[in-house]
C-alpha positions in Angstrom: 34.3 -64.3 -15.7 30.7 -63.9 -15.5 29.1 -60.6 -15.6 25.6 -59.3 -14.8 23.9 -55.9 -15.0 23.8 -53.8 -11.8 20.4 -52.9 -10.2 21.0 -49.4 -11.0 21.0 -50.4 -14.8 18.1 -52.7 -14.7 15.4 -51.6 -16.9 11.9 -51.3 -15.3 9.2 -53.4 -16.7 5.5 -52.4 -17.3 4.3 -53.6 -13.8 7.0 -51.7 -12.1 6.1 -48.7 -13.9 2.3 -49.0 -13.3 3.1 -49.8 -9.8 5.2 -46.5 -9.4 2.4 -44.4 -11.2 -0.3 -45.8 -8.7 1.8 -45.3 -5.4 2.7 -41.6 -6.7 -1.0 -41.0 -7.4 -2.1 -42.4 -4.0 0.5 -39.9 -2.4 -1.0 -37.0 -4.2 -4.6 -38.1 -3.1 -3.4 -38.4 0.4 -1.7 -35.1 0.6 -4.9 -33.4 -0.8 -7.0 -35.3 1.8 -4.9 -34.0 4.5 -4.6 -30.4 3.3 -8.6 -30.5 3.1 -9.0 -31.6 6.6 -6.3 -29.0 7.9 -8.2 -26.2 6.0 -11.5 -27.4 7.1 -10.3 -27.3 10.8 -8.7 -24.0 10.6 -11.5 -22.2 8.6 -14.5 -24.0 10.3 -15.5 -25.5 7.0 -17.4 -28.7 6.7 -19.1 -30.8 4.2 -22.8 -31.2 3.9 -24.4 -34.0 1.9 -28.1 -33.9 0.7 -30.2 -37.0 -0.2 -33.5 -35.1 -0.7 -34.6 -32.3 -2.9 -36.0 -29.9 -0.5 -33.3 -27.2 -1.8 -33.7 -28.0 -5.4 -33.0 -26.7 -7.9 -30.3 -24.7 -6.0 -28.9 -27.7 -4.3 -30.2 -30.9 -5.9 -30.4 -34.4 -4.3 -27.2 -36.0 -4.2 -25.1 -33.0 -3.9 -22.5 -32.1 -1.4 -22.1 -28.4 -0.1 -19.1 -26.7 1.6 -20.3 -24.8 4.6 -18.5 -22.4 6.8 -19.5 -21.7 10.4 -20.2 -18.0 11.2 -22.1 -16.0 13.9 -25.9 -16.0 13.2 -25.9 -12.3 13.4 -23.8 -12.3 10.1 -26.3 -14.1 8.0 -28.9 -12.3 5.9 -32.2 -12.9 4.1 -31.6 -15.2 1.2 -28.6 -16.9 2.6 -28.8 -21.0 2.5 -27.6 -21.9 6.1 -27.4 -25.1 8.1 -28.9 -25.0 11.6 -28.0 -27.5 14.4 -30.9 -28.5 16.3 -29.5 -30.5 19.2 -27.5 -33.9 19.6 -30.5 -36.0 18.8 -31.9 -34.3 15.9 -30.7 -33.9 12.5 -29.6 -30.4 11.5 -31.6 -28.5 8.7 -30.3 -26.8 5.5 -32.8 -24.2 4.1 -33.0 -20.5 2.8 -33.6 -17.8 5.3 -36.6 -16.1 4.4 -37.1 -13.6 7.5 -35.1 -12.5 10.6 -37.5 -12.0 13.4 -35.4 -11.0 16.2 -31.7 -10.5 17.5 -30.5 -10.8 21.1 -27.8 -8.2 21.3 -26.5 -9.7 24.6 -26.2 -13.5 23.7 -26.1 -12.9 19.8 -28.9 -15.3 19.4 -31.0 -14.8 16.3 -34.6 -15.7 15.7 -35.3 -16.4 12.1 -37.5 -18.3 9.7 -36.4 -20.6 6.7 -37.9 -22.6 3.9 -36.6 -24.9 1.4 -36.6 -23.7 -2.2 -38.7 -26.8 -3.1 -41.2 -26.4 -0.4 -44.4 -24.5 -0.7 -44.7 -23.7 2.9 -42.1 -22.4 5.2 -40.6 -24.5 8.1 -43.3 -25.3 11.0 -41.6 -23.1 13.5 -38.8 -20.3 13.7 -35.3 -21.2 14.5 -33.1 -19.7 17.3 -29.2 -20.0 17.0 -26.2 -18.1 18.1 -24.3 -19.6 15.0 -25.1 -21.1 11.8 -23.3 -22.8 9.0 -23.4 -20.8 5.7 -23.4 -22.7 2.3 -20.5 -21.5 0.3 -21.0 -23.6 -2.9 -22.4 -26.9 -3.9 -21.4 -29.7 -6.1 -23.9 -32.0 -7.6 -23.7 -35.7 -7.8 -20.8 -36.3 -5.2 -22.8 -37.3 -2.2 -23.2 -40.9 -3.2 -19.6 -41.4 -4.1 -18.6 -39.8 -0.5 -21.3 -41.9 1.1 -19.7 -45.1 0.0 -16.6 -44.1 1.7 -18.4 -44.4 4.9 -18.8 -48.1 4.2 -16.3 -50.0 6.2 -16.0 -52.5 3.4 -15.2 -50.0 0.9 -12.7 -48.2 3.0 -11.2 -51.5 4.0 -10.9 -52.5 0.5 -9.0 -49.3 -0.4 -7.0 -49.9 2.7 -6.1 -53.4 1.8 -5.3 -52.3 -1.7 -3.1 -49.8 -0.6 -1.3 -52.1 1.9 -0.6 -54.6 -0.9 0.9 -51.9 -3.1 3.2 -51.3 0.0 4.0 -54.9 0.3 4.6 -55.2 -3.4 7.0 -52.0 -3.3 9.1 -53.4 -0.4 9.2 -57.0 -1.5 12.8 -58.0 -2.4 13.5 -58.3 -6.1 15.9 -60.9 -7.4 18.4 -58.1 -8.5 18.5 -56.8 -4.9 19.2 -60.1 -3.3 22.1 -60.6 -5.9 23.4 -57.1 -4.8 23.2 -58.2 -1.4 25.3 -61.3 -2.0 27.9 -59.7 -4.2 28.4 -57.2 -1.2 30.0 -60.1 0.8 31.5 -62.1 -2.0 34.6 -61.8 -4.2 35.0 -63.2 -7.6 37.4 -66.0 -8.3 38.6 -68.0 -11.2 36.1 -70.0 -13.0 33.3 -67.5 -12.4 32.7 -68.9 -9.0 32.4 -66.9 -5.7 33.5 -67.5 -2.2 32.9 -65.7 1.0 35.6 -63.6 2.5 34.8 -64.4 6.0 35.8 -68.2 7.1 33.3 -70.7 7.9 34.2 -70.6 11.6 33.4 -66.9 11.8 30.2 -67.4 9.9 29.0 -70.4 12.2 29.5 -68.2 15.3 27.6 -65.0 14.1 23.9 -65.2 14.4 22.1 -64.5 11.1 20.6 -61.0 10.7 18.8 -58.9 7.9 19.5 -55.3 7.1 16.4 -53.0 7.0 16.5 -53.1 3.3 16.4 -56.8 2.8 14.3 -57.9 5.7 11.5 -60.3 4.8 8.4 -58.2 4.3 6.0 -61.1 5.3 5.4 -59.1 8.5 3.9 -56.4 6.4 1.0 -58.7 5.8 -0.3 -57.9 9.0 -1.1 -54.4 7.9 -4.2 -55.3 5.6 -5.7 -57.2 8.7 -5.2 -54.2 10.9 -6.5 -51.7 8.3 -9.7 -53.9 8.0 -10.2 -54.2 11.8 -9.7 -50.3 12.1 -11.9 -49.5 9.1 -14.6 -51.7 10.5 -14.9 -49.6 13.6 -13.0 -52.2 15.8 -10.2 -49.6 16.8 -10.0 -46.0 17.8 -10.6 -44.8 14.0 -14.0 -46.4 13.9 -16.6 -43.8 13.6 -20.5 -44.0 14.1 -23.2 -41.6 13.0 -25.9 -40.7 15.1 -29.2 -40.4 13.4 -32.5 -38.9 14.5 -35.5 -41.2 14.8 -37.1 -40.3 11.3 -38.7 -42.8 9.1 -35.9 -44.2 7.3 -35.8 -46.7 4.8 -33.1 -49.4 5.3 -32.3 -52.8 3.9 -32.6 -54.7 7.1 -34.4 -54.3 10.4 -33.3 -54.7 14.0 -35.0 -54.9 17.4 -36.1 -52.0 19.0 -36.8 -50.2 22.2 -39.6 -47.7 22.5 -38.9 -43.9 23.5 -41.4 -41.3 24.6 -41.4 -37.5 23.8 -43.9 -34.8 24.8 -44.8 -31.2 23.4 -47.3 -29.0 25.3 -48.5 -25.5 25.6 -50.3 -23.8 28.6 -53.3 -26.2 28.1 -52.7 -28.5 25.2 -50.7 -31.7 25.5 -49.4 -34.3 23.0 -47.2 -37.3 24.2 -45.9 -39.7 21.7 -44.2 -43.2 21.9 -42.8 -45.1 19.1 -40.3 -47.7 18.2 -37.3 -45.6 17.1 -35.3 -48.5 15.7 -38.3 -49.6 13.6 -38.6 -46.0 12.3 -34.9 -46.1 11.5 -35.0 -49.6 9.7 -38.0 -49.7 7.5 -37.6 -52.6 4.8 -40.1 -53.5 2.1 -43.1 -54.9 3.6 -42.4 -53.8 7.2 -44.1 -51.2 9.2 -43.3 -48.7 12.1 -46.0 -47.7 14.8 -46.1 -44.3 16.3 -48.8 -43.4 19.0 -49.7 -39.9 20.1 -52.1 -39.1 23.1 -53.9 -35.7 23.0 -55.5 -34.0 25.8 -56.2 -30.5 27.4 -55.7 -29.3 30.8 -58.0 -26.2 30.7 -60.5 -24.5 33.0 -63.1 -24.7 30.0 -63.6 -27.5 28.0 -63.6 -25.8 24.6 -62.9 -27.8 21.4 -59.6 -29.3 20.0 -59.1 -30.4 16.6 -56.5 -32.7 15.5 -54.7 -32.8 12.2 -51.8 -34.8 10.6 -49.3 -33.8 7.9 -46.1 -34.9 6.2 -42.5 -33.3 6.1 -40.6 -33.2 3.0 -42.7 -34.9 0.2 -40.2 -34.4 -2.6 -38.4 -37.8 -2.0 -39.2 -41.1 -3.7 -39.6 -42.6 -0.2 -42.6 -40.4 0.4 -44.2 -42.2 -2.3 -43.4 -45.7 -1.2 -44.6 -45.0 2.5 -48.4 -45.9 3.5 -50.0 -44.3 6.2 -53.0 -45.8 8.3 -54.3 -43.9 11.3 -56.8 -45.2 13.9 -58.2 -43.4 17.0 -59.4 -44.5 20.3 -61.2 -42.5 23.2 -59.6 -44.1 26.2 -56.0 -44.1 27.2 -54.7 -47.0 28.9 -51.2 -48.9 28.0 -49.0 -46.8 25.8 -49.5 -49.2 22.8 -53.0 -50.3 23.2 -56.5 -49.1 22.5 -59.2 -50.9 24.8 -61.9 -52.3 22.9 -60.3 -51.5 19.5 -60.0 -48.3 17.6 -61.8 -46.7 14.7 -59.7 -46.5 11.4 -59.7 -42.7 10.1 -57.1 -43.0 7.4 -56.8 -46.1 5.4 -53.9 -46.7 3.0 -53.0 -43.2 2.0 -49.5 -42.6 0.5 -47.5 -40.2 2.8 -47.2 -37.6 -0.1 -51.0 -37.3 -0.1 -51.5 -36.3 3.6 -50.4 -32.8 2.9 -47.4 -30.9 3.8 -47.3 -29.5 7.4 -48.0 -27.3 8.7 -50.4 -25.2 6.3 -51.9 -28.3 4.4 -52.5 -30.8 7.1 -55.2 -33.6 6.7 -58.0 -33.3 9.1 -58.5 -36.3 11.7 -61.0 -35.3 14.2 -62.5 -32.8 16.7 -62.9 -33.5 20.2 -64.1 -31.7 23.5 -61.4 -30.2 25.7 -62.3 -32.5 28.5 -61.7 -35.6 26.5 -58.7 -37.6 25.6 -57.7 -39.3 22.3 -55.2 -41.6 21.2 -53.8 -41.4 17.6 -52.4 -44.6 16.2 -50.1 -44.0 13.3 -48.9 -46.9 11.3 -46.4 -46.2 8.4 -45.5 -49.1 6.1 -43.1 -49.5 3.3 -44.7 -51.0 0.0 -43.7 -54.8 -0.3 -42.6 -54.0 -3.8 -40.4 -51.0 -3.0 -37.0 -50.9 -4.4 -34.9 -51.3 -1.1 -31.7 -50.1 -2.6 -33.5 -47.1 -4.3 -34.7 -45.7 -1.0 -32.2 -46.9 1.4 -31.1 -44.1 3.7 -33.7 -41.7 2.6 -35.8 -39.9 5.4 -39.3 -38.4 5.7 -41.5 -37.2 8.6 -45.0 -37.1 9.7 -46.5 -34.7 12.2 -49.4 -34.5 14.4 -50.9 -31.0 15.4 -53.4 -30.1 17.8 -55.6 -26.7 17.7 -57.6 -25.6 20.7 -57.8 -23.3 23.6 -56.1 -20.6 21.6 -52.9 -22.7 21.2 -51.3 -24.9 18.4 -49.2 -27.8 19.5 -47.2 -30.2 17.1 -45.3 -33.1 17.6 -43.2 -35.4 15.2 -40.8 -38.5 15.4 -37.4 -37.1 16.3 -38.6 -33.9 18.2 -36.7 -33.2 21.4 -38.2 -34.8 24.6 -39.3 -32.8 27.6 -35.5 -32.7 29.0 -34.0 -31.7 25.8 -36.0 -28.5 24.8 -35.5 -27.2 21.3 -37.1 -26.3 17.8 -38.8 -28.8 16.2 -40.0 -29.4 12.7 -39.6 -31.7 9.4 -36.3 -33.5 9.2 -34.9 -33.2 5.8 -31.5 -35.0 5.2 -28.6 -32.7 5.8 -24.8 -33.7 6.1 -22.4 -35.9 7.8 -19.4 -34.2 8.7 -17.0 -36.9 7.4 -13.5 -35.3 8.1 -12.4 -38.2 10.1 -12.8 -40.6 7.3 -11.2 -38.1 5.0 -8.3 -38.0 7.3 -7.9 -41.7 7.5 -8.1 -42.1 3.9 -5.6 -39.4 3.4 -3.1 -41.0 5.9 -3.4 -44.3 4.1 -3.0 -42.9 0.6 0.1 -40.9 1.6 1.7 -43.7 3.5 1.2 -46.0 0.6 2.5 -43.2 -2.0 5.5 -42.6 0.0 6.8 -46.0 -0.5 7.2 -45.3 -4.1 9.8 -42.8 -3.0 11.6 -45.1 -1.1 11.5 -47.9 -3.6 12.9 -45.6 -6.3 15.7 -44.5 -4.1 16.4 -48.4 -3.3 16.4 -49.2 -7.0 18.7 -46.2 -7.8 21.5 -47.5 -5.6 
C-alpha cells in the first residue's frame, strides 16, 4: 500500500508563508482605505495637498492636510481655511487675517487671507458661505499620494494584487491529488481504480467544482484593472485644472480663451492659450495678451502695472517674463506695426509680488488703448521633473478714474463672476482613488482567508 500526507498536514513553504503575509497586509490596508473614505464622507473631511510653500512653515511644500467643511460663520481670525473659488479656478488655502462682514440672512462671510510665507495679503477679499478648516497636516506625503494618481502606478498595484489572487487560487498538486482520491478507491498493489464504470463516465460531461476550476480566466482581471485604472472605465477620474502657468514634461495643442475684468470705467480683456499655460516644457513659452482701455466722461490718466503671485516656488525662478506694448488694438494676437519691449528677460520672482509690489509698466491717457503682450518662457535648462506640476501666476493691474482693476490667467470670465487672485497650489480630493485602492487591496487580501480555509480541509 502506498501512502501520502493529506493536504491538511502539508507544511507550508516560505513562498506560501510570504504570500499569505502579503495578502493579509493588503486586506488590512484595504479596510483602512475604505474606513477613511466612509469617515471622510460622513464627517465632511477631505485631503488637500500642497506643492508650494505659501503656508510655510505651518504647512510646508509637499505636505497633506486634513480639512473639514464648516459654515463660514464658525471660522475665526487665525484659522487656516480652504476657500473654493468656482469650478474653473483652483481653491486657495491661507490664514484668515480679518473678517470684514457677515450676512446674517445668507450666512455669507467676507474676509481676508494671507499665506504665512507671503509678505502681502491676498489681492481681494473672499466671500463664502462655507469653508474647509485645516485640522492638521502631515509633511512629505503629498508626492507619495500624488503618485497614486498616476494610472501606471495604480495599474501596477492592481496587476500585482491580481497576480496574488491568481497565485492564491491556482490549484496545488496536493489539491489535485485530494480531488482524485475523493473519487477513487485503493486496491492491491498500490493502484487505484474508479468506482464509476467506464460507460457512466463516457456519458457524463466533464465538469469542475468551484474549488478546482482552472483559474486561467482570472488572468483577465489584471487586464480589466489596467483598463479601469487608465480611465477607460467608470472608475477613471480626471482632474480639472485652472489655467495657471504650469510646468509640465510635455506640451499639447491649445485653444485660446478670453476673460474680462472691469469697473465702472476701466476695462481689461485678456486672451491666452490655456493649454500652453498648463503645459510649459523647458524652452517653451506661453503668450497672454491683455487689452486696457477706459470708458470715462473725462480722459484722466491710467497707469498699468504687472506683478507675480506666489514667488516661493522653484518654478518662479525658472520662468522668464517678456512684456511688449502696442498702442492700437486689432486682432487679439497681433500688434499692428510691431510692439515696444518694456520688460526684457526678467525672472518671474523679480517682477514683484502682487498687489503691493507690482512693477510699473506704463501710463496712458484715459482716451487711449493699450495692448500688453506678456510672454512667459521656461528656461531651456530647467529641470522638467523638478518643476513638473508646480504653478505660479502673473497679474496685470490698471489704476485710474478712481478705480483699480486686476486680471490674471485663471480668473473667472464675465459669465462666471467671482473673486480673483493668485493661484497657489491647493489640494486634490482623491477619495475616489483611495476607495478604488481600498477595494482592490481588500479583495486581494480576502483571498488569503479563502486559501487558508481550503488548505485546512
